DORO-912909 format. One record per residue (C-alpha): y, z, x; residue in one letter. Coordinates in Angstrom, 2 decimals, decimal comma. Each point is the difference from the previous one (the first is absolute). Example, Ala and Ser with C-alpha at 12.3 -4.5 7.8 and 13.67 -1.06 7.14 Angstrom:
2
(node (-4,50; 7,80; 12,30); 'a')
(node (3,44; -0,66; 1,37); 's')
***
This chain:
336
(node (176,27; 113,93; 105,41); 'm')
(node (-3,64; -0,45; -1,00); 'e')
(node (-0,86; -0,33; 3,70); 'l')
(node (0,44; 3,78; 0,30); 'f')
(node (-2,02; 0,92; -3,07); 'g')
(node (1,36; 1,28; -3,31); 'd')
(node (3,82; 0,30; 0,40); 'p')
(node (0,08; 2,46; -2,89); 'g')
(node (-1,93; 2,40; 2,24); 't')
(node (1,18; -0,48; 3,58); 'w')
(node (3,70; -0,54; -0,69); 'l')
(node (0,57; 3,33; -1,85); 'p')
(node (-2,08; 1,77; 2,65); 'l')
(node (2,05; -1,63; 2,78); 't')
(node (3,29; 1,07; -1,55); 'f')
(node (-1,31; 3,51; -0,67); 'a')
(node (-0,91; 0,23; 3,70); 'a')
(node (3,44; -1,32; 1,04); 'l')
(node (1,74; 2,48; -2,30); 'm')
(node (-2,15; 2,84; 1,30); 'g')
(node (0,74; -0,98; 3,60); 'l')
(node (3,74; -0,06; -0,74); 's')
(node (-0,12; 3,44; -1,61); 'i')
(node (-2,00; 1,45; 2,89); 'l')
(node (2,37; -1,39; 2,64); 'i')
(node (2,98; 1,25; -2,01); 'y')
(node (-1,41; 3,52; -0,36); 'v')
(node (-0,63; 0,23; 3,75); 'v')
(node (3,23; -1,61; 1,23); 'l')
(node (2,51; 1,21; -2,54); 'd')
(node (-1,95; 3,25; -0,22); 'g')
(node (0,98; 1,05; 3,50); 'f')
(node (3,67; -0,89; -0,38); 'd')
(node (0,17; 1,76; -3,38); 'l')
(node (-1,65; 2,95; 1,72); 'g')
(node (2,66; 0,01; 2,70); 'v')
(node (2,63; 0,22; -2,75); 'g')
(node (-1,83; 2,87; -1,72); 'v')
(node (0,04; 1,92; 3,31); 'l')
(node (3,79; -0,33; 0,37); 'f')
(node (0,92; 3,54; -1,17); 'p')
(node (-2,14; 1,54; 2,75); 'f')
(node (1,77; -1,81; 2,86); 'a')
(node (3,20; 0,64; 1,93); 'e')
(node (2,88; -2,47; -0,19); 'e')
(node (-0,78; -1,75; 3,30); 'a')
(node (-3,68; -0,10; -0,92); 'e')
(node (0,82; -1,78; -3,27); 'k')
(node (1,68; -2,78; 1,94); 'd')
(node (-3,11; -0,41; 2,13); 'r')
(node (-2,24; 0,05; -3,08); 'm')
(node (2,06; -2,74; -1,61); 'i')
(node (-0,19; -1,99; 3,24); 'a')
(node (-3,81; 0,22; -0,08); 's')
(node (-0,18; -1,82; -3,34); 'i')
(node (3,19; -2,08; 0,23); 'g')
(node (-1,59; -3,31; 1,06); 'p')
(node (-2,82; 0,26; -2,55); 'f')
(node (0,89; 1,74; -3,27); 'w')
(node (1,53; -2,97; -1,82); 'd')
(node (-2,83; -2,39; 0,90); 'a')
(node (-2,58; 2,63; -1,00); 'n')
(node (1,22; -0,19; -3,60); 'e')
(node (-0,77; -3,73; -0,07); 't')
(node (-3,63; 0,90; -0,60); 'w')
(node (0,89; 1,85; -3,19); 'l')
(node (1,91; -3,04; -1,26); 'v')
(node (-3,01; -2,20; 0,83); 'l')
(node (-2,45; 2,32; -1,79); 'a')
(node (2,11; 0,17; -3,17); 'i')
(node (0,59; -3,76; 0,18); 'g')
(node (-3,74; -0,67; 0,13); 'i')
(node (-0,58; 2,40; -2,89); 'l')
(node (2,64; -1,84; -2,06); 'l')
(node (-1,10; -3,59; 0,64); 'v')
(node (-3,75; 0,45; 0,39); 'a')
(node (-0,65; 2,79; -2,54); 'f')
(node (2,89; -0,18; -2,49); 'p')
(node (-1,83; 1,90; -2,76); 't')
(node (-0,75; 2,86; 2,37); 'a')
(node (3,57; -0,09; 1,31); 'h')
(node (1,27; 0,59; -3,52); 'g')
(node (-2,44; 2,81; -0,71); 'a')
(node (0,55; 1,83; 3,31); 'i')
(node (3,79; -0,34; 0,10); 'l')
(node (0,28; 1,08; -3,64); 't')
(node (-2,01; 3,16; 0,65); 'a')
(node (1,82; 0,73; 3,27); 'l')
(node (3,52; -1,08; -0,96); 'y')
(node (1,71; 3,33; 0,74); 'l')
(node (-1,56; 0,71; 3,44); 'p')
(node (0,56; -3,64; 0,99); 'v')
(node (3,69; 0,38; -0,88); 'a')
(node (0,18; 3,23; 2,04); 'v')
(node (-1,68; -1,75; 2,92); 'm')
(node (2,45; -2,91; -0,09); 'l')
(node (2,98; 2,37; -0,11); 'i')
(node (-1,47; 1,88; 2,96); 'g')
(node (-0,51; -3,20; 2,01); 'l')
(node (3,57; -1,11; -0,72); 'i')
(node (1,36; 3,42; 0,97); 'l')
(node (-1,99; -0,08; 3,25); 'r')
(node (1,24; -3,46; 0,91); 'g')
(node (3,65; 0,81; -0,65); 'v')
(node (-0,20; 3,35; 1,79); 'a')
(node (-1,75; -1,57; 3,00); 'f')
(node (2,85; -2,42; 0,59); 'e')
(node (2,93; 2,22; -0,99); 'f')
(node (-0,97; 3,07; 2,03); 'r')
(node (0,45; -1,95; 3,24); 'v')
(node (3,63; -0,96; -0,71); 'k')
(node (1,04; 2,94; -2,16); 'a')
(node (2,74; 2,36; 1,27); 'p')
(node (-1,42; 3,24; 1,34); 'a')
(node (0,77; 2,09; -3,14); 'p')
(node (-1,98; -2,48; -2,15); 'w')
(node (-3,01; -0,51; 2,25); 'k')
(node (-1,78; 3,11; -1,26); 'd')
(node (0,38; -1,22; -3,60); 's')
(node (-1,65; -3,31; 0,89); 'w')
(node (-2,78; 1,88; 1,79); 'n')
(node (-0,65; 1,95; -3,19); 'r')
(node (0,05; -3,26; -1,96); 'a')
(node (-2,56; -1,49; 2,38); 'f')
(node (-2,24; 3,03; -0,48); 'f')
(node (0,46; -0,09; -3,79); 'a')
(node (-0,86; -3,71; -0,15); 'g')
(node (-3,10; 0,51; 2,15); 's')
(node (-1,14; 2,97; -2,11); 'l')
(node (0,57; -1,84; -3,29); 'm')
(node (-1,96; -3,01; 1,21); 't')
(node (-2,89; 2,05; 1,36); 's')
(node (-0,33; 2,22; -3,06); 'l')
(node (0,19; -2,92; -2,43); 's')
(node (-2,68; -1,93; 1,89); 'q')
(node (-2,27; 3,03; 0,02); 'g')
(node (0,60; 0,51; -3,71); 'y')
(node (-0,86; -3,64; -0,70); 'm')
(node (-3,18; 0,29; 2,06); 'l')
(node (-1,13; 3,07; -1,93); 'g')
(node (0,70; -1,55; -3,39); 'l')
(node (-1,76; -3,22; 1,04); 'y')
(node (-3,11; 1,96; 1,03); 'i')
(node (0,11; 1,69; -3,41); 'm')
(node (-0,17; -3,44; -1,65); 'g')
(node (3,72; -0,08; -0,91); 'l')
(node (-0,75; 2,47; -2,81); 'q')
(node (2,78; 2,46; -0,80); 'v')
(node (-1,20; 3,52; -0,79); 't')
(node (1,03; 3,38; 1,34); 'w')
(node (-2,99; -0,07; 2,33); 'f')
(node (0,72; -3,50; 1,39); 't')
(node (3,68; 0,83; 0,43); 'l')
(node (-0,95; 3,16; 1,88); 'g')
(node (-2,36; -1,92; 2,25); 'f')
(node (2,70; -2,62; 0,63); 'a')
(node (2,44; 2,77; 0,99); 'a')
(node (-2,56; 1,39; 2,46); 'i')
(node (-0,64; -3,40; 1,59); 't')
(node (3,78; -0,51; 0,22); 'a')
(node (0,25; 3,10; 2,20); 'v')
(node (-3,11; -0,83; 2,05); 'f')
(node (1,06; -3,60; 0,70); 'l')
(node (3,47; 1,16; 1,03); 't')
(node (-1,50; 2,48; 2,45); 'v')
(node (-2,41; -2,70; 1,22); 'a')
(node (2,97; -2,31; 0,60); 'y')
(node (1,76; 2,76; 1,91); 's')
(node (-3,18; 0,41; 2,07); 'f')
(node (-0,26; -3,67; 0,97); 'i')
(node (3,76; 0,09; 0,63); 'g')
(node (-0,52; 2,91; 2,39); 'a')
(node (-2,81; -1,83; 1,80); 't')
(node (2,30; -3,03; 0,35); 'w')
(node (2,63; 2,24; 1,61); 'l')
(node (-2,64; 1,37; 2,38); 'i')
(node (-0,62; -3,59; 1,07); 'l')
(node (3,63; -1,15; 0,16); 'k')
(node (1,85; 3,03; 1,39); 't')
(node (-0,29; 2,47; 2,84); 'd')
(node (1,11; 3,44; 1,23); 'k')
(node (1,27; 2,48; -2,61); 'a')
(node (-0,17; -2,34; -3,00); 'l')
(node (-3,57; -1,00; 0,82); 'q')
(node (-1,01; 3,67; 0,22); 'r')
(node (1,69; 0,65; -3,32); 'k')
(node (-1,82; -2,99; -1,54); 'a')
(node (-3,32; 1,47; 1,13); 'v')
(node (0,91; 3,18; -1,87); 'g')
(node (0,91; -1,98; -3,12); 'w')
(node (-3,33; -1,83; 0,18); 'a')
(node (-1,90; 3,27; 0,29); 'k')
(node (1,72; 1,22; -3,14); 'g')
(node (-0,51; -3,24; -1,93); 'g')
(node (-3,65; -0,77; 0,66); 'i')
(node (-0,94; 2,05; -3,06); 'w')
(node (1,74; -2,57; -2,20); 'g')
(node (-2,25; -2,76; 1,33); 'v')
(node (-3,14; 2,10; -0,47); 'v')
(node (0,86; 1,23; -3,50); 'l')
(node (1,32; -3,39; -1,09); 'g')
(node (-3,13; -1,85; 1,07); 'l')
(node (-2,10; 2,78; -1,48); 'g')
(node (1,79; -0,05; -3,36); 'a')
(node (-0,32; -3,78; -0,35); 'v')
(node (-3,64; 0,04; 1,14); 's')
(node (-0,98; 2,76; -2,42); 'v')
(node (2,03; -1,22; -2,98); 'a')
(node (-0,90; -3,70; 0,04); 's')
(node (-3,75; 0,36; -0,74); 'p')
(node (0,59; 2,52; -2,78); 'f')
(node (2,62; -2,09; -1,77); 'v')
(node (-2,51; -2,79; -0,62); 's')
(node (-3,79; 0,13; -0,39); 'p')
(node (-0,05; -3,53; 1,45); 'r')
(node (1,67; 1,19; 3,22); 'i')
(node (-2,30; 3,04; 0,11); 'f')
(node (-3,04; -2,26; -0,14); 'd')
(node (1,42; -2,29; 2,72); 'k')
(node (0,24; 2,94; 2,41); 'w')
(node (-2,91; 2,26; -0,90); 'f')
(node (-2,81; -2,38; -0,92); 's')
(node (-2,80; -0,74; 2,44); 'v')
(node (0,21; -1,76; 2,46); 'p')
(node (3,84; -0,14; -0,25); 'e')
(node (0,43; 3,69; 0,80); 'i')
(node (-1,74; -0,50; 3,36); 'f')
(node (1,73; -3,30; 0,82); 'l')
(node (3,45; 1,50; -0,72); 'l')
(node (-0,60; 3,32; 1,75); 'a')
(node (1,60; -1,24; 3,27); 'p')
(node (3,43; -0,24; -1,72); 'l')
(node (0,49; 3,75; -0,64); 'p')
(node (-1,84; 0,92; 3,21); 'l')
(node (2,24; -2,20; 2,17); 'i')
(node (3,07; 1,33; -1,83); 's')
(node (-1,04; 3,59; 0,63); 'a')
(node (-0,64; -0,77; 3,68); 'a')
(node (3,43; -1,63; 0,33); 'l')
(node (1,71; 3,01; -1,55); 'v')
(node (-1,80; 2,28; 2,45); 'a')
(node (1,01; -2,23; 2,92); 'l')
(node (3,59; -0,06; -1,23); 'l')
(node (0,15; 3,77; -0,21); 'a')
(node (-1,47; 0,27; 3,50); 'y')
(node (2,40; -2,60; 1,44); 'a')
(node (3,06; 1,67; -1,51); 'l')
(node (-0,94; 3,28; 1,67); 'r')
(node (0,11; -1,71; 3,41); 'h')
(node (3,09; -2,18; -0,43); 'l')
(node (2,30; -0,90; 1,57); 'p')
(node (-1,76; -0,71; 3,29); 't')
(node (1,79; -0,27; 3,34); 'k')
(node (-0,63; -3,73; 0,36); 'd')
(node (0,48; -0,67; -3,75); 'd')
(node (-3,29; -1,87; 0,13); 'g')
(node (-1,31; 1,06; -3,42); 'w')
(node (3,23; -0,22; -1,99); 'a')
(node (-1,38; -3,07; -1,79); 'w')
(node (-3,14; 1,71; -1,31); 'f')
(node (1,37; 1,99; -2,99); 'p')
(node (1,79; -3,07; -1,39); 'f')
(node (-3,01; -2,30; 0,39); 'v')
(node (-2,39; 2,61; -1,41); 'a')
(node (2,26; 0,53; -3,02); 't')
(node (0,14; -3,74; -0,64); 'i')
(node (-3,80; -0,05; 0,12); 't')
(node (-0,14; 2,83; -2,55); 'l')
(node (2,35; -1,89; -2,31); 'f')
(node (-2,13; -3,14; 0,34); 'v')
(node (-3,21; 1,87; -0,79); 'l')
(node (1,62; 1,63; -3,03); 'g')
(node (1,28; -3,37; -1,21); 'f')
(node (-3,41; -1,66; 0,28); 'f')
(node (-1,56; 2,90; -1,87); 'g')
(node (2,48; -0,50; -2,85); 'm')
(node (-0,48; -3,77; 0,04); 'a')
(node (-3,75; 0,43; -0,29); 'y')
(node (0,39; 2,53; -2,82); 's')
(node (2,29; -2,08; -2,19); 'f')
(node (-1,37; -3,52; 0,61); 'y')
(node (-0,05; -2,22; -2,04); 'p')
(node (2,76; 1,69; -2,04); 'y')
(node (3,66; -0,57; 0,76); 'v')
(node (1,03; 2,24; -2,91); 'v')
(node (-2,56; 2,83; 0,13); 'p')
(node (-2,65; -0,34; -2,69); 'e')
(node (2,20; -2,44; -1,96); 'q')
(node (0,44; -3,35; 1,78); 'l')
(node (-2,09; -1,57; 2,72); 't')
(node (1,53; -2,30; 2,60); 'i')
(node (-1,78; -2,89; -1,73); 'y')
(node (1,38; 0,82; -3,45); 'e')
(node (3,54; 0,56; 1,28); 'a')
(node (0,17; -3,01; 2,33); 'a')
(node (2,18; -3,04; -0,56); 's')
(node (-1,61; -3,40; -0,58); 'a')
(node (-2,01; -1,27; 3,01); 'p')
(node (2,29; -3,02; 0,31); 'e')
(node (3,04; 2,27; 0,33); 's')
(node (-1,74; 2,31; 2,45); 'l')
(node (-1,01; -2,93; 2,20); 'f')
(node (3,60; -1,22; 0,26); 'i')
(node (1,21; 3,55; 0,75); 'i')
(node (-2,71; 0,36; 2,64); 'l')
(node (1,30; -3,06; 1,85); 'i')
(node (3,45; 1,60; 0,19); 'g')
(node (-1,50; 3,32; 1,05); 't')
(node (-1,82; -1,63; 2,91); 'l')
(node (3,41; -0,94; 1,41); 'f')
(node (1,91; 3,18; -0,85); 'v')
(node (-2,56; 2,65; 0,98); 'l')
(node (-0,41; -1,09; 3,67); 'p')
(node (3,80; -0,01; 0,36); 'm')
(node (0,29; 3,56; -1,32); 'i')
(node (-2,87; 1,16; 2,20); 'm')
(node (1,48; -1,85; 2,98); 'g')
(node (3,44; 1,56; -0,10); 'y')
(node (-1,49; 3,42; -0,78); 't')
(node (-2,20; -0,13; 3,09); 'v')
(node (2,84; -1,48; 2,09); 'l')
(node (2,40; 2,80; -0,92); 's')
(node (-2,51; 2,68; 1,02); 'y')
(node (-0,73; -1,80; 3,28); 'v')
(node (3,68; -0,49; 0,90); 'i')
(node (0,97; 3,59; -0,84); 'f')
(node (-3,08; 1,68; 1,45); 'r')
(node (0,40; 3,07; 2,17); 'g')
(node (2,15; 3,08; -0,48); 'k')
(node (2,94; -0,22; -2,38); 'a')
(node (3,50; -0,08; 1,44); 't')
(node (3,20; 0,81; -1,84); 'l')
(node (0,80; -2,50; -2,74); 'l')
(node (3,51; -1,45; 0,13); 's')
(node (1,91; -2,68; -1,88); 'y')
(node (2,71; -0,30; 2,65); 'e')
***
C-alpha cells in the first residue's frame, strides 16, 4: 500500500469518490424512473402502459446504485453511517416503504384483473411520490448539517418538494426521448411545467449551503475561488436557458432533438452534484466528521477496494448493456 503514498489519505478519498459516483448515477437513473411514476396521475390509461414500458427494462437495475452507495457508506465510513442513518431514520423508512410499494405495484399491475389495475397504478404513484419526497427531505436536512430545528425542517420540506418536481422533470425529458406522438407532446408540456423545480431546487441548495457554514462560504466566495468557480453557475444558467428554448420547439418532425432535454438535465444534475461535493469536502457528516475521521482502518479499506474493483465494472457493464439493448422508442411492455 505504501507504493501509492499514505493509505490513510488516498483510501478514504477513493471510497468517498466511489460513494459519490454511486449516488450521482442513482440520482440520474432512478431519478427519471421515479419521475415517470410521479407523472402517472396526469396520464391516460393507455399512456400509463407506455410510460411503464419506457422504464421497464431499467428501473430495477437503477436501484442497484443506491444499494452500492449505502454499502460503501456502511463498510468504508461506519461511524458516518451510524450518524447519518440515526438522524434520517424516519425518511429512510419512508423511502424504503415507497421503493417496496413501487416494486410490487410495477409487477402486479401487469397481471391484475381490470378492476384492480387502477389501484396498482395509484400504488405505483404513491410509492414514487413517497420515495421522491423522502429523498428530497433527506437532502435538505443533510445540507442543514443534520440539525433538527423548525428552520431546518422547513428547509427540508422545501427541498422535498423541489427534488420531487425535479425528478418529474427528468422523467418528462426521458419520456420525450423514449416516446412519440401524443404522449411525447404531453411529456413536453410536463417538462415545461416542471423546469421551475430544477431551477428553484438548484437555487435553494446553492444559496443555502454557503450560509449554513462559514467554511463553505469561504470556499465559494474567497479570491481566487470565486472566479475559478464562476463557470459552474454560468454554465447551469445557460443550460436552463437552452432547455427552455428547446422545449418551446419540441417535438420536431424528424425527432432529431428529442435527446437534448434529457442530456441537458443530466448535465445540470452533474454540475449541481459537483458543486455540493466541493462545498462539503472533506466532511461526510457536515461540519462533524471528515471522510478521514469516519473511515475504516486502511487495511480493511484495501481489502474492500479489491472486491470493489471486481464488482463495480460488472454493475457498470450490465447497466450500459441494458441501455444499449433497449435503446430507441419504448414499445408496450408484456409478460406474456
